[in-house]
C-alpha positions as MATLAB code, in Angstrom:
seq = 'MRNLTTRDVMMCDLTISEVVKHLQPHPEERPQGRVSKDGSRHGRASDHPSRRRAEARLLRMRSEVLRMRSEVLGTLSALLLLLCMGIGSIGAAHAHAFLDHADPRVGSTVKSPRIVSLWFTQDLESAFSSIEVLNSAGASMNVGRASVDPRDRKQLRVAVKALPAGTYTVKWRVLSVDTHTTEGNFTFHVG';
ca = [
     122.925  137.017   79.319;
     121.560  134.138   81.387;
     123.390  130.885   80.818;
     121.129  128.208   79.409;
     121.534  125.008   81.367;
     120.723  121.435   80.441;
     118.266  121.455   83.355;
     116.301  124.260   81.662;
     115.975  122.138   78.564;
     115.301  118.909   80.485;
     112.561  120.495   82.558;
     111.130  122.068   79.398;
     111.027  125.388   81.202;
     111.798  127.156   77.957;
     110.155  127.048   74.585;
     112.264  126.747   71.448;
     111.854  130.462   70.710;
     113.057  131.290   74.245;
     116.031  128.977   73.774;
     116.931  130.682   70.509;
     116.469  134.063   72.173;
     118.892  133.023   74.910;
     121.412  131.965   72.303;
     121.466  135.441   70.816;
     123.980  137.721   72.479;
     122.883  140.967   74.098;
     123.328  144.104   71.969;
     126.459  145.115   73.864;
     127.935  141.664   73.191;
     127.099  141.557   69.474;
     130.042  141.624   67.163;
     129.918  144.518   64.790;
     130.713  142.250   61.923;
     132.529  143.167   58.801;
     130.926  145.011   55.971;
     131.915  143.857   52.526;
     132.286  146.023   49.424;
     128.669  145.316   48.436;
     127.412  146.530   51.859;
     126.342  143.140   53.266;
     127.313  142.168   56.799;
     129.420  139.106   57.460;
     129.715  137.120   60.667;
     126.137  137.656   61.930;
     125.412  135.284   64.812;
     122.168  133.871   63.402;
     123.896  132.680   60.220;
     126.863  131.120   61.904;
     127.147  127.322   61.362;
     127.909  126.666   65.045;
     124.736  128.552   66.002;
     122.648  126.445   63.600;
     124.207  123.283   65.036;
     123.433  124.451   68.580;
     119.818  125.228   67.636;
     119.454  121.818   65.974;
     120.985  120.127   69.013;
     118.537  121.960   71.300;
     115.604  120.900   69.133;
     116.776  117.283   69.275;
     117.230  117.528   73.039;
     113.737  118.970   73.490;
     112.124  116.267   71.384;
     114.113  113.646   73.320;
     112.994  115.189   76.610;
     109.374  115.177   75.489;
     109.675  111.538   74.395;
     111.294  110.608   77.706;
     108.654  112.559   79.633;
     105.840  110.647   77.901;
     107.618  107.326   78.584;
     108.081  108.224   82.254;
     104.433  109.286   82.586;
     103.329  106.059   80.917;
     105.500  104.004   83.240;
     104.283  105.892   86.313;
     100.668  105.431   85.231;
     101.208  101.690   84.810;
     102.913  101.462   88.231;
     100.103  103.409   89.872;
      97.534  101.090   88.310;
      99.447   98.020   89.496;
      99.788   99.504   92.962;
      96.061  100.198   93.169;
      95.250   96.689   91.950;
      97.719   95.237   94.454;
      96.254   97.172   97.352;
      92.757   96.053   96.370;
      93.741   92.404   96.212;
      95.665   92.627   99.475;
      92.541   93.997  101.149;
      90.468   91.102   99.846;
      93.088   88.497  100.734;
      93.625   89.802  104.266;
      90.056   90.633  105.227;
      89.000   89.907  108.790;
      85.584   89.079  110.153;
      84.491   92.222  111.986;
      81.232   92.601  113.841;
      78.670   94.124  111.480;
      75.605   94.204  113.740;
      73.992   92.319  116.603;
      70.606   91.382  118.039;
      70.161   92.700  120.691;
      71.853   95.840  119.406;
      75.039   97.102  120.981;
      74.198   99.283  124.013;
      70.427   98.809  123.638;
      67.821   98.098  126.314;
      65.560   95.144  125.455;
      63.215   92.576  126.947;
      64.906   89.274  127.772;
      66.082   87.762  124.456;
      66.061   83.987  123.912;
      68.902   84.088  121.361;
      71.840   86.452  120.933;
      72.835   86.750  117.268;
      75.886   88.440  115.791;
      76.520   89.152  112.094;
      80.044   89.553  110.763;
      81.625   90.906  107.591;
      83.061   87.512  106.544;
      81.920   83.880  106.573;
      82.848   82.090  109.800;
      84.282   78.720  110.811;
      81.758   77.294  113.283;
      84.179   75.017  115.152;
      86.438   77.949  116.091;
      83.880   80.690  116.738;
      82.206   81.414  120.075;
      79.896   83.801  121.922;
      79.641   84.070  125.664;
      76.898   86.117  127.338;
      77.857   87.118  130.895;
      75.782   88.753  133.620;
      77.147   91.577  135.800;
      78.658   89.013  138.208;
      80.536   87.345  135.307;
      78.399   84.169  135.255;
      77.704   82.626  131.852;
      74.095   82.904  130.641;
      74.583   80.622  127.603;
      72.469   77.549  126.988;
      74.784   75.356  124.908;
      77.417   76.362  122.382;
      77.300   79.096  119.794;
      76.830   77.974  116.190;
      77.113   79.459  112.724;
      73.819   79.611  110.832;
      74.146   77.116  107.924;
      72.073   79.421  105.661;
      74.031   82.567  106.538;
      77.652   81.732  107.366;
      78.216   85.315  108.547;
      75.774   84.865  111.452;
      76.823   83.393  114.797;
      74.168   82.804  117.459;
      73.758   81.324  120.910;
      70.677   80.511  123.003;
      70.591   82.148  126.443;
      68.753   81.560  129.722;
      65.902   83.859  130.728;
      67.710   87.091  131.565;
      66.546   89.132  134.540;
      66.865   92.932  134.433;
      70.481   94.035  134.361;
      73.511   94.672  132.169;
      74.990   91.853  130.095;
      78.327   91.576  128.338;
      78.624   89.697  125.072;
      82.154   88.421  124.412;
      82.846   86.964  120.985;
      85.796   85.366  119.266;
      85.534   84.236  115.656;
      87.673   82.649  112.990;
      86.826   83.711  109.459;
      87.159   81.361  106.496;
      90.324   83.241  105.498;
      91.879   81.981  108.811;
      92.005   85.329  110.618;
      90.772   85.529  114.202;
      89.039   88.563  115.665;
      87.440   89.143  119.022;
      85.538   91.776  120.879;
      82.758   92.527  123.321;
      79.828   94.827  123.890;
      77.052   95.296  126.419;
      73.270   95.461  126.299;
      70.673   95.957  129.009;
      67.559   94.020  129.934;
      64.961   96.231  131.519;
];
């Protein structure tokens, strides 16, 4: 006969009927019992008070395990929800201004633009944000300073000189309103 462990009951691997079945001894282990004068058997395992107490204790343990399991699942669900909410708020609180798109487009070939405009994923601080357009020799092609568009605080733009045919590098460094700095560069071609 397999020994029934507390782990079996705790993990709810067994149903109550299986538990009771495991409590019954195998046929070779069954006591023969005494037969009284009227022919009835005495000492049968299923009628024994200790067996009834054991079955009642197992039923109480199973109901306690089920109650504990539902409490644990409820607690885990609440923790998972809080974790998801926390991750979402962390993402919003620690967002950075990343380059969304540019005009001229990254890697494109265009006619000489008069203004280079960059759009970011967050609003920008104008005083701490810059664009520099460099020719292939590294000379600046800017006319004045870059500025944030007052109507669209995600757009940073700078006027540039007339650009002859060639490859130009746009270097940018921005400070978003959440005080995070990002920087990067890309090229475009005038042809």
